[in-house]
MARROGU-511572 format. One record per atom (N, C-alpha, C): atom name; residue number from 1; residue in three letters; x, y, z. Coordinates in nm, 2 decimals, padded with zeros to 4 digits. Each point is the difference from the previous one (the first is absolute). Layout:
BEGIN
at,i,aa,x,y,z
CA,NUM,ALA,X,Y,Z
...
% end
This chain:
BEGIN
at,i,aa,x,y,z
N,1,UNK,00.08,-00.12,00.00
CA,1,UNK,-00.08,00.12,00.00
C,1,UNK,00.09,00.13,00.00
N,2,UNK,00.11,-00.01,00.07
CA,2,UNK,00.09,00.12,00.01
C,2,UNK,00.05,00.03,-00.13
N,3,UNK,00.04,-00.10,-00.08
CA,3,UNK,00.06,00.03,-00.13
C,3,UNK,-00.10,00.07,-00.09
N,4,UNK,-00.13,-00.03,00.01
CA,4,UNK,-00.10,00.07,-00.08
C,4,UNK,-00.01,00.15,00.05
N,5,UNK,00.01,00.02,00.13
CA,5,UNK,-00.01,00.13,00.06
C,5,UNK,00.12,00.08,-00.05
N,6,UNK,00.12,-00.06,00.00
CA,6,UNK,00.12,00.07,-00.05
C,6,UNK,00.00,00.04,-00.14
N,7,UNK,-00.07,-00.09,-00.08
CA,7,UNK,00.00,00.03,-00.15
C,7,UNK,-00.12,00.08,-00.04
N,8,UNK,-00.09,00.04,00.09
CA,8,UNK,-00.12,00.08,-00.03
C,8,UNK,00.04,00.13,-00.07
N,9,UNK,00.09,00.08,00.05
CA,9,UNK,00.03,00.12,-00.08
C,9,UNK,00.05,-00.02,-00.14
N,10,UNK,00.07,-00.11,-00.02
CA,10,UNK,00.05,-00.03,-00.14
C,10,UNK,-00.12,-00.04,-00.08
N,11,UNK,-00.09,-00.08,00.05
CA,11,UNK,-00.12,-00.04,-00.08
C,11,UNK,-00.08,00.13,-00.03
N,12,UNK,-00.02,00.09,00.09
CA,12,UNK,-00.07,00.12,-00.03
C,12,UNK,00.07,00.09,-00.10
N,13,UNK,00.13,00.01,00.01
CA,13,UNK,00.09,00.07,-00.10
C,13,UNK,-00.03,-00.06,-00.14
N,14,UNK,00.01,-00.14,-00.01
CA,14,UNK,-00.03,-00.07,-00.12
C,14,UNK,-00.13,00.04,-00.06
N,15,UNK,-00.11,-00.01,00.09
CA,15,UNK,-00.13,00.02,-00.05
C,15,UNK,-00.02,00.14,-00.05
N,16,UNK,00.05,00.10,00.07
CA,16,UNK,-00.02,00.14,-00.05
C,16,UNK,00.08,00.02,-00.13
N,17,UNK,00.12,-00.05,-00.01
CA,17,UNK,00.08,00.02,-00.12
C,17,UNK,-00.07,-00.06,-00.12
N,18,UNK,-00.05,-00.12,00.02
CA,18,UNK,-00.07,-00.07,-00.12
C,18,UNK,-00.12,00.07,-00.04
N,19,UNK,-00.08,00.05,00.10
CA,19,UNK,-00.12,00.07,-00.03
C,19,UNK,00.03,00.13,-00.07
N,20,UNK,00.10,00.08,00.05
CA,20,UNK,00.03,00.12,-00.06
C,20,UNK,00.07,-00.01,-00.14
N,21,UNK,00.07,-00.11,-00.02
CA,21,UNK,00.05,-00.03,-00.13
C,21,UNK,-00.11,-00.02,-00.10
N,22,UNK,-00.11,-00.06,00.04
CA,22,UNK,-00.11,-00.02,-00.10
C,22,UNK,-00.09,00.12,-00.01
N,23,UNK,00.02,00.11,00.08
CA,23,UNK,-00.08,00.12,00.00
C,23,UNK,00.09,00.12,00.01
N,24,UNK,00.09,00.02,-00.10
CA,24,UNK,00.10,00.10,00.02
C,24,UNK,-00.05,00.14,00.00
N,25,UNK,-00.11,00.03,-00.07
CA,25,UNK,-00.05,00.14,00.00
C,25,UNK,-00.06,00.03,00.14
N,26,UNK,-00.07,-00.10,00.06
CA,26,UNK,-00.05,00.01,00.14
C,26,UNK,00.12,00.02,00.09
N,27,UNK,00.10,-00.08,-00.02
CA,27,UNK,00.12,00.00,00.09
C,27,UNK,00.07,00.13,00.00
N,28,UNK,00.02,00.06,-00.12
CA,28,UNK,00.06,00.13,-00.01
C,28,UNK,-00.08,00.11,00.06
N,29,UNK,-00.13,00.00,-00.02
CA,29,UNK,-00.08,00.10,00.06
C,29,UNK,-00.01,-00.01,00.15
N,30,UNK,-00.01,-00.12,00.05
CA,30,UNK,-00.01,-00.03,00.14
C,30,UNK,00.14,00.04,00.07
N,31,UNK,00.10,-00.04,-00.06
CA,31,UNK,00.14,00.02,00.06
C,31,UNK,00.02,00.15,00.00
N,32,UNK,-00.04,00.07,-00.11
CA,32,UNK,00.02,00.15,00.00
C,32,UNK,-00.08,00.07,00.11
N,33,UNK,-00.13,-00.05,00.02
CA,33,UNK,-00.08,00.06,00.10
C,33,UNK,00.05,-00.03,00.14
N,34,UNK,00.04,-00.12,00.02
CA,34,UNK,00.04,-00.04,00.14
C,34,UNK,00.14,00.04,00.03
N,35,UNK,00.09,-00.01,-00.10
CA,35,UNK,00.14,00.01,00.03
C,35,UNK,00.07,00.13,-00.07
N,36,UNK,-00.08,00.07,-00.07
CA,36,UNK,00.05,00.12,-00.07
C,36,UNK,00.08,00.09,00.09
N,37,UNK,-00.04,00.02,00.12
CA,37,UNK,00.07,00.09,00.10
C,37,UNK,00.13,-00.06,00.04
N,38,UNK,00.02,-00.13,-00.02
CA,38,UNK,00.12,-00.07,00.05
C,38,UNK,00.11,-00.02,-00.11
N,39,UNK,-00.05,00.01,-00.13
CA,39,UNK,00.09,-00.04,-00.11
C,39,UNK,00.07,00.12,-00.06
N,40,UNK,00.11,-00.02,-00.06
CA,40,UNK,00.07,00.11,-00.07
C,40,UNK,-00.08,00.03,-00.12
N,41,UNK,-00.03,00.13,-00.02
CA,41,UNK,-00.08,00.04,-00.11
C,41,UNK,-00.15,00.00,00.02
N,42,UNK,-00.05,-00.08,00.10
CA,42,UNK,-00.14,00.01,00.03
C,42,UNK,-00.09,-00.09,-00.08
N,43,UNK,00.05,-00.06,-00.11
CA,43,UNK,-00.08,-00.08,-00.09
C,43,UNK,00.06,-00.14,-00.01
N,44,UNK,-00.08,-00.10,00.00
CA,44,UNK,00.04,-00.14,-00.02
C,44,UNK,-00.05,-00.05,-00.13
N,45,UNK,00.09,-00.06,-00.08
CA,45,UNK,-00.04,-00.05,-00.13
C,45,UNK,-00.05,-00.14,00.01
N,46,UNK,-00.06,-00.05,-00.11
CA,46,UNK,-00.05,-00.14,00.00
C,46,UNK,00.11,-00.11,00.02
N,47,UNK,00.12,00.03,-00.05
CA,47,UNK,00.11,-00.10,00.01
C,47,UNK,00.04,-00.03,00.14
N,48,UNK,00.01,00.11,00.08
CA,48,UNK,00.05,-00.02,00.14
C,48,UNK,-00.11,-00.01,00.10
N,49,UNK,-00.13,00.03,-00.04
CA,49,UNK,-00.10,00.00,00.10
C,49,UNK,-00.03,-00.14,00.07
N,50,UNK,00.00,-00.11,-00.07
CA,50,UNK,-00.02,-00.13,00.07
C,50,UNK,00.10,-00.02,00.11
N,51,UNK,00.13,00.02,-00.02
CA,51,UNK,00.10,-00.02,00.10
C,51,UNK,-00.02,00.09,00.12
N,52,UNK,-00.03,00.13,-00.03
CA,52,UNK,-00.02,00.09,00.11
C,52,UNK,-00.12,-00.03,00.08
N,53,UNK,-00.11,-00.04,-00.06
CA,53,UNK,-00.11,-00.04,00.08
C,53,UNK,00.02,-00.12,00.08
N,54,UNK,00.07,-00.10,-00.06
CA,54,UNK,00.03,-00.13,00.07
C,54,UNK,00.10,00.03,00.12
N,55,UNK,00.09,00.10,-00.02
CA,55,UNK,00.09,00.04,00.11
C,55,UNK,-00.07,00.06,00.12
N,56,UNK,-00.10,00.08,-00.03
CA,56,UNK,-00.08,00.06,00.11
C,56,UNK,-00.07,-00.11,00.07
N,57,UNK,-00.06,-00.09,-00.07
CA,57,UNK,-00.07,-00.11,00.06
C,57,UNK,00.09,-00.09,00.09
N,58,UNK,00.12,-00.03,-00.04
CA,58,UNK,00.09,-00.08,00.08
C,58,UNK,00.04,00.08,00.13
N,59,UNK,00.02,00.13,-00.01
CA,59,UNK,00.04,00.08,00.11
C,59,UNK,-00.12,00.00,00.11
N,60,UNK,-00.12,00.02,-00.05
CA,60,UNK,-00.12,00.00,00.09
C,60,UNK,-00.02,-00.13,00.06
N,61,UNK,00.02,-00.11,-00.08
CA,61,UNK,-00.02,-00.14,00.05
C,61,UNK,00.10,-00.03,00.11
N,62,UNK,00.12,00.04,-00.02
CA,62,UNK,00.10,-00.03,00.10
C,62,UNK,-00.03,00.08,00.13
N,63,UNK,-00.04,00.13,-00.01
CA,63,UNK,-00.04,00.07,00.12
C,63,UNK,-00.12,-00.07,00.07
N,64,UNK,-00.09,-00.05,-00.08
CA,64,UNK,-00.12,-00.06,00.05
C,64,UNK,00.04,-00.13,00.07
N,65,UNK,00.09,-00.08,-00.05
CA,65,UNK,00.05,-00.12,00.07
C,65,UNK,00.05,00.03,00.14
N,66,UNK,00.08,00.11,00.01
CA,66,UNK,00.06,00.03,00.13
C,66,UNK,-00.11,00.05,00.10
N,67,UNK,-00.09,00.09,-00.06
CA,67,UNK,-00.11,00.05,00.09
C,67,UNK,-00.09,-00.12,00.05
N,68,UNK,-00.03,-00.10,-00.09
CA,68,UNK,-00.08,-00.11,00.04
C,68,UNK,00.07,-00.08,00.11
N,69,UNK,00.13,-00.02,-00.01
CA,69,UNK,00.07,-00.07,00.11
C,69,UNK,00.00,00.07,00.13
N,70,UNK,00.02,00.13,-00.01
CA,70,UNK,00.00,00.09,00.12
C,70,UNK,-00.13,00.00,00.07
N,71,UNK,-00.11,00.01,-00.08
CA,71,UNK,-00.13,00.00,00.06
C,71,UNK,-00.04,-00.13,00.07
N,72,UNK,00.06,-00.11,-00.05
CA,72,UNK,-00.02,-00.13,00.06
C,72,UNK,00.10,-00.03,00.11
N,73,UNK,00.08,00.09,00.03
CA,73,UNK,00.10,-00.02,00.11
C,73,UNK,00.11,-00.09,-00.04
N,74,UNK,00.03,-00.03,-00.12
CA,74,UNK,00.10,-00.09,-00.04
C,74,UNK,00.13,00.07,-00.04
N,75,UNK,00.11,-00.07,00.01
CA,75,UNK,00.13,00.05,-00.03
C,75,UNK,00.02,00.02,-00.15
N,76,UNK,00.06,00.11,-00.04
CA,76,UNK,00.03,00.03,-00.14
C,76,UNK,00.14,-00.05,-00.02
N,77,UNK,00.02,-00.09,-00.09
CA,77,UNK,00.14,-00.05,-00.03
C,77,UNK,00.08,00.11,-00.05
N,78,UNK,00.13,-00.01,00.03
CA,78,UNK,00.10,00.11,-00.04
C,78,UNK,00.00,00.01,-00.15
N,79,UNK,-00.01,-00.11,-00.07
CA,79,UNK,00.01,00.00,-00.15
C,79,UNK,-00.12,00.07,-00.06
N,80,UNK,-00.12,00.00,00.07
CA,80,UNK,-00.11,00.08,-00.05
C,80,UNK,00.02,00.14,00.02
N,81,UNK,00.06,00.05,00.10
CA,81,UNK,00.04,00.14,00.02
C,81,UNK,00.10,00.04,-00.11
N,82,UNK,00.10,-00.09,-00.03
CA,82,UNK,00.10,00.03,-00.10
C,82,UNK,-00.07,00.01,-00.14
N,83,UNK,-00.10,-00.09,-00.02
CA,83,UNK,-00.07,00.00,-00.13
C,83,UNK,-00.08,00.13,-00.01
N,84,UNK,-00.06,00.04,00.11
CA,84,UNK,-00.08,00.13,-00.01
C,84,UNK,00.09,00.12,-00.03
N,85,UNK,00.12,00.00,00.06
CA,85,UNK,00.09,00.11,-00.02
C,85,UNK,00.05,00.00,-00.15
N,86,UNK,00.03,-00.12,-00.05
CA,86,UNK,00.05,-00.01,-00.14
C,86,UNK,-00.11,00.04,-00.10
N,87,UNK,-00.12,-00.06,00.02
CA,87,UNK,-00.10,00.03,-00.10
C,87,UNK,-00.05,00.14,00.01
N,88,UNK,00.01,00.06,00.11
CA,88,UNK,-00.04,00.15,00.01
C,88,UNK,00.11,00.08,-00.06
N,89,UNK,00.13,-00.02,00.03
CA,89,UNK,00.11,00.07,-00.06
C,89,UNK,00.01,-00.01,-00.15
N,90,UNK,00.01,-00.13,-00.05
CA,90,UNK,00.02,-00.03,-00.14
C,90,UNK,-00.13,00.03,-00.08
N,91,UNK,-00.12,-00.03,00.07
CA,91,UNK,-00.12,00.03,-00.07
C,91,UNK,-00.03,00.15,-00.02
N,92,UNK,00.04,00.08,00.10
CA,92,UNK,-00.01,00.14,-00.01
C,92,UNK,00.08,00.05,-00.12
N,93,UNK,00.13,-00.05,-00.01
CA,93,UNK,00.08,00.04,-00.11
C,93,UNK,-00.05,-00.04,-00.13
N,94,UNK,-00.06,-00.12,-00.01
CA,94,UNK,-00.07,-00.05,-00.12
C,94,UNK,-00.11,00.10,-00.04
N,95,UNK,-00.08,00.04,00.10
CA,95,UNK,-00.11,00.09,-00.03
C,95,UNK,00.04,00.14,-00.05
N,96,UNK,00.10,00.05,00.08
CA,96,UNK,00.04,00.14,-00.03
C,96,UNK,00.07,00.01,-00.14
N,97,UNK,00.09,-00.10,-00.02
CA,97,UNK,00.08,00.01,-00.12
C,97,UNK,-00.06,-00.07,-00.12
N,98,UNK,-00.12,-00.06,00.02
CA,98,UNK,-00.07,-00.08,-00.11
C,98,UNK,00.09,-00.11,-00.05
N,99,UNK,00.08,-00.06,00.09
CA,99,UNK,00.10,-00.10,-00.04
C,99,UNK,-00.03,-00.13,00.08
N,100,UNK,-00.03,-00.11,-00.07
CA,100,UNK,-00.02,-00.13,00.06
C,100,UNK,00.13,-00.06,00.05
N,101,UNK,00.11,00.05,-00.04
CA,101,UNK,00.13,-00.06,00.04
C,101,UNK,00.02,00.00,00.15
N,102,UNK,-00.05,00.10,00.07
CA,102,UNK,00.02,00.00,00.15
C,102,UNK,-00.08,-00.11,00.07
N,103,UNK,-00.13,-00.02,-00.04
CA,103,UNK,-00.08,-00.10,00.07
C,103,UNK,00.05,-00.14,-00.04
N,104,UNK,00.06,-00.01,-00.12
CA,104,UNK,00.06,-00.14,-00.04
C,104,UNK,00.11,-00.04,00.09
N,105,UNK,00.07,00.09,00.06
CA,105,UNK,00.11,-00.03,00.09
C,105,UNK,-00.05,-00.05,00.14
N,106,UNK,-00.12,00.03,00.03
CA,106,UNK,-00.05,-00.03,00.14
C,106,UNK,00.01,-00.15,00.04
N,107,UNK,-00.04,-00.10,-00.09
CA,107,UNK,00.01,-00.14,00.04
C,107,UNK,00.15,-00.04,00.02
N,108,UNK,00.08,00.05,-00.08
CA,108,UNK,00.15,-00.03,00.01
C,108,UNK,00.05,00.05,00.13
N,109,UNK,-00.02,00.12,00.03
CA,109,UNK,00.05,00.06,00.13
C,109,UNK,-00.05,-00.08,00.12
N,110,UNK,-00.13,-00.03,-00.01
CA,110,UNK,-00.06,-00.07,00.12
C,110,UNK,00.06,-00.14,00.01
N,111,UNK,00.02,-00.07,-00.11
CA,111,UNK,00.06,-00.13,00.00
C,111,UNK,00.14,00.01,00.06
N,112,UNK,00.08,00.10,-00.05
CA,112,UNK,00.14,00.01,00.05
C,112,UNK,00.00,00.04,00.15
N,113,UNK,-00.09,00.08,00.04
CA,113,UNK,00.00,00.04,00.14
C,113,UNK,-00.03,-00.13,00.09
N,114,UNK,-00.10,-00.08,-00.04
CA,114,UNK,-00.03,-00.12,00.07
C,114,UNK,00.12,-00.10,00.00
N,115,UNK,00.06,-00.02,-00.11
CA,115,UNK,00.12,-00.08,-00.01
C,115,UNK,00.12,00.05,00.08
N,116,UNK,00.02,00.13,-00.01
CA,116,UNK,00.11,00.07,00.08
C,116,UNK,-00.02,-00.01,00.15
N,117,UNK,-00.13,00.01,00.04
CA,117,UNK,-00.03,-00.01,00.14
C,117,UNK,00.03,-00.14,00.05
N,118,UNK,-00.03,-00.11,-00.07
CA,118,UNK,00.03,-00.14,00.03
C,118,UNK,00.15,-00.02,00.01
N,119,UNK,00.07,00.06,-00.10
CA,119,UNK,00.14,-00.02,-00.01
C,119,UNK,00.07,00.07,00.12
N,120,UNK,-00.04,00.12,00.02
CA,120,UNK,00.06,00.08,00.11
C,120,UNK,-00.02,-00.07,00.14
N,121,UNK,-00.12,-00.05,00.02
CA,121,UNK,-00.03,-00.07,00.12
C,121,UNK,00.08,-00.12,00.02
N,122,UNK,00.02,-00.08,-00.11
CA,122,UNK,00.08,-00.12,00.01
C,122,UNK,00.15,00.03,00.02
N,123,UNK,00.06,00.09,-00.07
CA,123,UNK,00.14,00.02,00.00
C,123,UNK,00.05,00.10,00.11
N,124,UNK,-00.08,00.10,00.03
CA,124,UNK,00.04,00.10,00.10
C,124,UNK,-00.07,-00.02,00.13
N,125,UNK,-00.13,-00.02,00.01
CA,125,UNK,-00.06,-00.02,00.13
C,125,UNK,00.00,-00.14,00.05
N,126,UNK,00.04,-00.09,-00.09
CA,126,UNK,00.00,-00.14,00.03
C,126,UNK,-00.14,-00.05,00.04
N,127,UNK,-00.10,00.05,-00.07
CA,127,UNK,-00.13,-00.04,00.02
C,127,UNK,-00.07,-00.04,-00.13
N,128,UNK,-00.05,-00.12,00.00
CA,128,UNK,-00.06,-00.06,-00.12
C,128,UNK,-00.15,00.05,-00.01
N,129,UNK,-00.03,00.08,-00.10
CA,129,UNK,-00.13,00.06,-00.01
C,129,UNK,-00.11,-00.10,-00.03
N,130,UNK,00.03,-00.10,-00.08
CA,130,UNK,-00.09,-00.10,-00.04
C,130,UNK,-00.03,-00.09,00.12
N,131,UNK,00.10,-00.04,00.08
CA,131,UNK,-00.02,-00.08,00.12
C,131,UNK,-00.08,00.08,00.10
N,132,UNK,00.02,00.13,00.01
CA,132,UNK,-00.08,00.08,00.09
C,132,UNK,-00.15,-00.01,-00.03
N,133,UNK,-00.03,-00.01,-00.13
CA,133,UNK,-00.14,00.00,-00.05
C,133,UNK,-00.06,-00.14,00.01
N,134,UNK,00.08,-00.11,-00.02
CA,134,UNK,-00.05,-00.13,-00.02
C,134,UNK,00.05,-00.10,00.11
N,135,UNK,00.09,00.04,00.08
CA,135,UNK,00.06,-00.09,00.09
C,135,UNK,-00.09,-00.06,00.10
N,136,UNK,-00.11,00.07,00.04
CA,136,UNK,-00.09,-00.06,00.09
C,136,UNK,-00.08,-00.11,-00.05
N,137,UNK,-00.01,-00.01,-00.14
CA,137,UNK,-00.08,-00.10,-00.06
C,137,UNK,00.08,-00.12,-00.05
N,138,UNK,00.14,00.02,-00.02
CA,138,UNK,00.08,-00.10,-00.06
C,138,UNK,00.13,-00.02,00.09
N,139,UNK,00.04,-00.13,00.01
CA,139,UNK,00.12,-00.03,00.07
C,139,UNK,00.10,-00.05,-00.10
N,140,UNK,00.10,00.10,-00.03
CA,140,UNK,00.10,-00.03,-00.11
C,140,UNK,00.14,00.03,00.06
N,141,UNK,00.10,-00.07,-00.06
CA,141,UNK,00.14,00.03,00.04
C,141,UNK,00.03,00.15,-00.04
N,142,UNK,00.09,00.06,00.07
CA,142,UNK,00.04,00.13,-00.03
C,142,UNK,00.06,00.02,-00.14
N,143,UNK,00.07,-00.10,-00.05
CA,143,UNK,00.06,00.01,-00.13
C,143,UNK,-00.11,00.01,-00.11
N,144,UNK,-00.11,-00.07,00.03
CA,144,UNK,-00.11,00.00,-00.10
C,144,UNK,-00.07,00.14,00.01
N,145,UNK,-00.02,00.05,00.12
CA,145,UNK,-00.05,00.14,00.01
C,145,UNK,00.08,00.10,-00.07
N,146,UNK,00.14,-00.01,00.00
CA,146,UNK,00.08,00.09,-00.07
C,146,UNK,-00.01,-00.01,-00.15
N,147,UNK,-00.01,-00.13,-00.04
CA,147,UNK,-00.02,-00.02,-00.15
C,147,UNK,-00.13,00.06,-00.04
N,148,UNK,-00.11,-00.02,00.07
CA,148,UNK,-00.13,00.06,-00.03
C,148,UNK,00.01,00.15,00.00
N,149,UNK,00.06,00.06,00.10
CA,149,UNK,00.01,00.14,00.00
C,149,UNK,00.07,00.06,-00.12
N,150,UNK,00.12,-00.06,-00.03
CA,150,UNK,00.08,00.05,-00.12
C,150,UNK,-00.08,-00.03,-00.13
N,151,UNK,-00.08,-00.10,00.00
CA,151,UNK,-00.07,-00.03,-00.13
C,151,UNK,-00.11,00.11,-00.02
N,152,UNK,-00.06,00.05,00.11
CA,152,UNK,-00.09,00.11,-00.02
C,152,UNK,00.07,00.13,-00.04
N,153,UNK,00.13,00.02,00.05
CA,153,UNK,00.08,00.11,-00.04
C,153,UNK,00.02,00.00,-00.15
N,154,UNK,00.04,-00.12,-00.05
CA,154,UNK,00.02,-00.01,-00.14
C,154,UNK,-00.13,00.01,-00.08
N,155,UNK,-00.10,-00.05,00.05
CA,155,UNK,-00.13,00.01,-00.07
C,155,UNK,-00.04,00.15,-00.02
N,156,UNK,00.01,00.07,00.11
CA,156,UNK,-00.04,00.14,-00.01
C,156,UNK,00.09,00.08,-00.09
N,157,UNK,00.13,-00.03,00.00
CA,157,UNK,00.10,00.07,-00.08
C,157,UNK,-00.04,-00.03,-00.15
N,158,UNK,-00.03,-00.13,-00.03
CA,158,UNK,-00.03,-00.03,-00.14
C,158,UNK,-00.13,00.06,-00.04
N,159,UNK,-00.10,00.00,00.08
CA,159,UNK,-00.13,00.06,-00.03
C,159,UNK,00.01,00.14,-00.03
N,160,UNK,00.09,00.07,00.08
CA,160,UNK,00.02,00.14,-00.03
C,160,UNK,00.06,00.03,-00.14
N,161,UNK,00.09,-00.09,-00.04
CA,161,UNK,00.06,00.01,-00.13
C,161,UNK,-00.10,-00.03,-00.11
N,162,UNK,-00.07,-00.11,00.02
CA,162,UNK,-00.10,-00.04,-00.10
C,162,UNK,-00.11,00.11,-00.02
N,163,UNK,-00.04,00.07,00.11
CA,163,UNK,-00.09,00.11,-00.02
C,163,UNK,00.05,00.11,-00.08
N,164,UNK,00.12,00.04,00.02
CA,164,UNK,00.06,00.10,-00.09
C,164,UNK,00.02,-00.04,-00.14
N,165,UNK,00.03,-00.13,-00.02
CA,165,UNK,00.02,-00.05,-00.14
C,165,UNK,-00.14,00.01,-00.07
N,166,UNK,-00.10,-00.05,00.06
CA,166,UNK,-00.14,00.01,-00.06
C,166,UNK,-00.04,00.14,-00.02
N,167,UNK,00.02,00.08,00.11
CA,167,UNK,-00.05,00.14,-00.01
C,167,UNK,00.06,00.08,-00.11
N,168,UNK,00.13,-00.02,-00.03
CA,168,UNK,00.06,00.09,-00.09
C,168,UNK,00.04,-00.06,-00.13
N,169,UNK,-00.05,-00.13,-00.02
CA,169,UNK,00.03,-00.06,-00.13
C,169,UNK,-00.13,-00.05,-00.07
N,170,UNK,-00.11,00.02,00.07
CA,170,UNK,-00.13,-00.04,-00.06
C,170,UNK,-00.10,00.11,00.02
N,171,UNK,-00.12,-00.01,-00.06
CA,171,UNK,-00.10,00.10,00.01
C,171,UNK,-00.05,00.02,00.14
N,172,UNK,-00.06,00.11,00.03
CA,172,UNK,-00.06,00.02,00.13
C,172,UNK,-00.10,-00.10,00.03
N,173,UNK,-00.08,-00.03,-00.10
CA,173,UNK,-00.11,-00.10,00.02
C,173,UNK,00.06,-00.13,00.05
N,174,UNK,00.11,-00.04,-00.07
CA,174,UNK,00.06,-00.13,00.04
C,174,UNK,00.05,00.01,00.14
N,175,UNK,00.06,00.11,00.04
CA,175,UNK,00.05,00.02,00.14
C,175,UNK,-00.11,-00.01,00.10
N,176,UNK,-00.11,00.06,-00.03
CA,176,UNK,-00.12,00.00,00.09
C,176,UNK,-00.05,-00.15,00.02
N,177,UNK,00.00,-00.07,-00.11
CA,177,UNK,-00.04,-00.14,00.01
C,177,UNK,00.10,-00.08,00.08
N,178,UNK,00.13,00.02,-00.02
CA,178,UNK,00.10,-00.07,00.08
C,178,UNK,00.00,00.04,00.14
N,179,UNK,-00.03,00.13,00.03
CA,179,UNK,00.00,00.04,00.14
C,179,UNK,-00.10,-00.07,00.08
N,180,UNK,-00.12,-00.04,-00.06
CA,180,UNK,-00.10,-00.08,00.08
C,180,UNK,00.02,-00.15,-00.02
N,181,UNK,00.00,-00.04,-00.12
CA,181,UNK,00.00,-00.15,-00.02
C,181,UNK,00.14,-00.06,00.01
N,182,UNK,00.10,00.07,-00.06
CA,182,UNK,00.13,-00.05,00.00
C,182,UNK,00.06,00.00,00.14
N,183,UNK,-00.02,00.11,00.07
CA,183,UNK,00.06,00.01,00.14
C,183,UNK,-00.07,-00.10,00.09
N,184,UNK,-00.13,-00.01,00.00
CA,184,UNK,-00.07,-00.09,00.08
C,184,UNK,00.03,-00.14,-00.03
N,185,UNK,00.01,-00.03,-00.13
CA,185,UNK,00.03,-00.14,-00.05
C,185,UNK,00.14,-00.04,00.04
N,186,UNK,00.10,00.08,-00.02
CA,186,UNK,00.14,-00.03,00.04
C,186,UNK,00.01,-00.02,00.15
N,187,UNK,-00.07,00.09,00.08
CA,187,UNK,00.00,-00.02,00.14
C,187,UNK,-00.06,-00.13,00.05
N,188,UNK,-00.11,-00.04,-00.06
CA,188,UNK,-00.06,-00.13,00.04
C,188,UNK,00.09,-00.12,-00.04
N,189,UNK,00.06,00.01,-00.11
CA,189,UNK,00.09,-00.11,-00.04
C,189,UNK,00.12,-00.01,00.10
N,190,UNK,00.05,00.12,00.03
CA,190,UNK,00.12,00.00,00.10
C,190,UNK,-00.05,-00.05,00.13
N,191,UNK,-00.11,00.04,00.05
CA,191,UNK,-00.05,-00.05,00.13
C,191,UNK,-00.03,-00.15,00.00
N,192,UNK,-00.05,-00.05,-00.11
CA,192,UNK,-00.02,-00.15,-00.01
C,192,UNK,00.13,-00.07,00.00
N,193,UNK,00.10,00.05,-00.07
CA,193,UNK,00.14,-00.06,00.00
C,193,UNK,00.06,00.00,00.14
N,194,UNK,-00.02,00.12,00.07
CA,194,UNK,00.04,00.01,00.14
C,194,UNK,-00.07,-00.11,00.09
N,195,UNK,-00.13,-00.02,-00.02
CA,195,UNK,-00.07,-00.09,00.08
C,195,UNK,00.06,-00.15,-00.02
N,196,UNK,00.03,-00.03,-00.12
CA,196,UNK,00.06,-00.13,-00.03
C,196,UNK,00.13,-00.02,00.07
N,197,UNK,00.08,00.11,-00.01
CA,197,UNK,00.14,-00.01,00.07
C,197,UNK,-00.02,-00.01,00.15
N,198,UNK,-00.08,00.08,00.06
CA,198,UNK,-00.02,00.00,00.14
C,198,UNK,-00.05,-00.13,00.05
N,199,UNK,-00.09,-00.06,-00.07
CA,199,UNK,-00.06,-00.13,00.04
C,199,UNK,00.11,-00.11,00.01
N,200,UNK,00.10,00.01,-00.08
CA,200,UNK,00.11,-00.10,00.00
C,200,UNK,00.08,00.01,00.12
N,201,UNK,00.00,00.12,00.06
CA,201,UNK,00.10,00.03,00.11
C,201,UNK,-00.07,00.02,00.14
N,202,UNK,-00.13,-00.02,00.00
CA,202,UNK,-00.07,00.01,00.13
C,202,UNK,00.04,-00.10,00.10
N,203,UNK,00.03,00.05,00.12
CA,203,UNK,00.04,-00.09,00.11
C,203,UNK,-00.13,-00.06,00.06
N,204,UNK,00.00,-00.12,00.04
CA,204,UNK,-00.12,-00.06,00.06
C,204,UNK,-00.03,00.08,00.13
N,205,UNK,-00.13,00.01,00.03
CA,205,UNK,-00.05,00.07,00.12
C,205,UNK,00.01,-00.09,00.12
N,206,UNK,00.09,00.03,00.09
CA,206,UNK,00.02,-00.09,00.12
C,206,UNK,-00.08,00.05,00.12
N,207,UNK,-00.09,00.10,-00.02
CA,207,UNK,-00.08,00.05,00.11
C,207,UNK,-00.09,-00.11,00.05
N,208,UNK,-00.01,-00.03,00.13
CA,208,UNK,-00.08,-00.11,00.05
C,208,UNK,-00.15,00.04,-00.01
% end
């Protein structure tokens, strides 16, 4: 359920972009009316309107996620705060400069921040981030936890590079499709591979 909650802003971004792509005159008019005071020149054209509207939606959706968690008295993950900061900063630059390049960097920066945090924790703080998250549910040797932690570091590093490759070598439409389906699909494949690996190394539960 949590993974669906985490991917909700991306799904809304995808939905708005696709709708606006199919209704460019509406998108240009709406973006100019809503965002004209925020954009350079005050007018949004049909070409950039879908991305600008989708960017506004993902910013609002991320704010809404945090507000929802706060109202329910739940803890907001550090990465969600980081995501909010990135999407607000890069999204605002995308809106003002009419340039989708800024928002296309957001997934990469977020992936690299997450991977960097895991690597910093392992090498500098001597704390295994993945073990901290999953250690209560699984009994594994420390060497296996280190391998799992580093595998996530590599995964996030590669995902950041793949995002940039797709973003700047293919059409924006292709990147938007990849952002939702490709990112989610690769994450699920990686998690399944991790599950197989972890199952092989689980220690028997000796709790009476």
